[in-house]
Structures are given as C-alpha cells and as structure tokens.
N, C-alpha and C positions, 0 to 999 in steps of 0.2 A: 470659669471658662478661660483660664489662662492659656491653655493649649490652643484654643481657637484664636486668641489674639496673636499667639506665636505663629500659627499657620498663616494668618492674614499678613503678618509682617514678612514672612519668608516668601509668600506668594507675590506680594507687591515688590519685593526686592529682586526676585528672580525673573519676573515677567519681561523686563526690557532685554535681558540676555537670551531669553527663549524666543522672543518675538521675531527678531530679524532672521535667524536661520529658518524658522517655520514659514515665514512669509516668502523667503527665497524658494523653499521646497514646494510650497503650495503654488506660488505664481508660476514657477517654471514647469511644474507638472500639468497644471491646467492649460498654460500657454502651449505646451507641446501637443496635448490632446486636441485642443481647438484648432491649432494650426494644421494638424494632420487631417482631422475630420471635416472641419468647416471650410478652411481656407485652401485645402488641397495640396499643401506642401508635401514634398517627399520626406522620407525618413532622414536622408542625408542633409536636406536643407535645414531641418530643425534639430539636428543632433546636438548642437550646442546647448539647447535647452535641457536635454537629458544629461549633458555633462554637468550643468549647474544643479539639476534636480538630484542627481545621485552623488554629488560631491566628488566626481572624478577629477576636478580641477585641483584637489588637494593632494593627489597622488595616491598610490595603492596603500600606503601605510596609514594615512589619515582619513581616507574615505570611510572606513567602517566606524571610526571615532565619531565623525559627523552624524552618521546614521544612528549610532547608539545614543549620542547626546540629544539629537532631535526627538527620538522616541521617548527617552527618559524625561526630557523637558515637557513634551506634550502630555505624557501620563501624569507628571507632577501637577501641571496646571489644571488638568481635568479633574484629578482627585481632590486637590485642595479647593478648587472652585466649586465642585459639587458639594464638598463638606460645608463650605460657607453658605451655599444656597440652601441646603437641607436645614442648617441651623436657623436661617432666616425664616424658612417655612414653619418651623416648630414654634416660633414666637407668635403670640396672638396678634392678629391684624391691628395695625395702628400703634403698637408698642415700639418705641424707638430702641435701637440697639444700644449697648453700653457705650460704644464710641460716640453715637449721636447724642446720648444723654450727657456725657462729659463735655461735649462741645458746647451745649446750651448752658450748662451750669457752671 
C-alpha cells in the first residue's frame, strides 16, 4: 500500500495550505448569513463579509483563482480523507495500521 502512504503524506502536507482559505470562506459565509437572519443587519452593513467570502478583495483577476483553489483543495481533502477512512474500515478491528506498527517496533 505504497500509494496509500503517499496519499497520507500529500494530505498531511497540503492540509495547512487548504485550511486557512477554507476557514475564511466558511467563517465569512456563515457570519454573513447569521448576521442577516438572526442579528437583523442589512445587506449593506455586512457586505464586507461577502467581499471576504467571495474573494473580491483580491481583485477581478485573482477572485476566480481563489474560488478554484478553494474548490480543488476541498475536493482533494475530502477524497484523500475518505480514501484513508475506507482503508481503515477495511482493516479488521483492533489491527494496527502499518504506521502504528512501525512506531511500536
């Protein structure tokens, strides 16, 4: 399962780069919706959250790049994370993974 070890390494290496943009997108999107619906702010009062959420602050040329990289990063993390999870489910219960076995021995 060399390919699984490689996926784990790439997943671990890319995670910090994907995390911050996704947190910014999620936080600003949820903040906008809650500020509008629950706090009663007008669209104009919380437009700055949409500017963050959509990447408008990067300008018209880089805005689509942020959206694309966010989408690809999220897909990558979901697919590789799901692959690792399925591999763990396939292992009999209580059997350590190869990485855990090497750490003990």
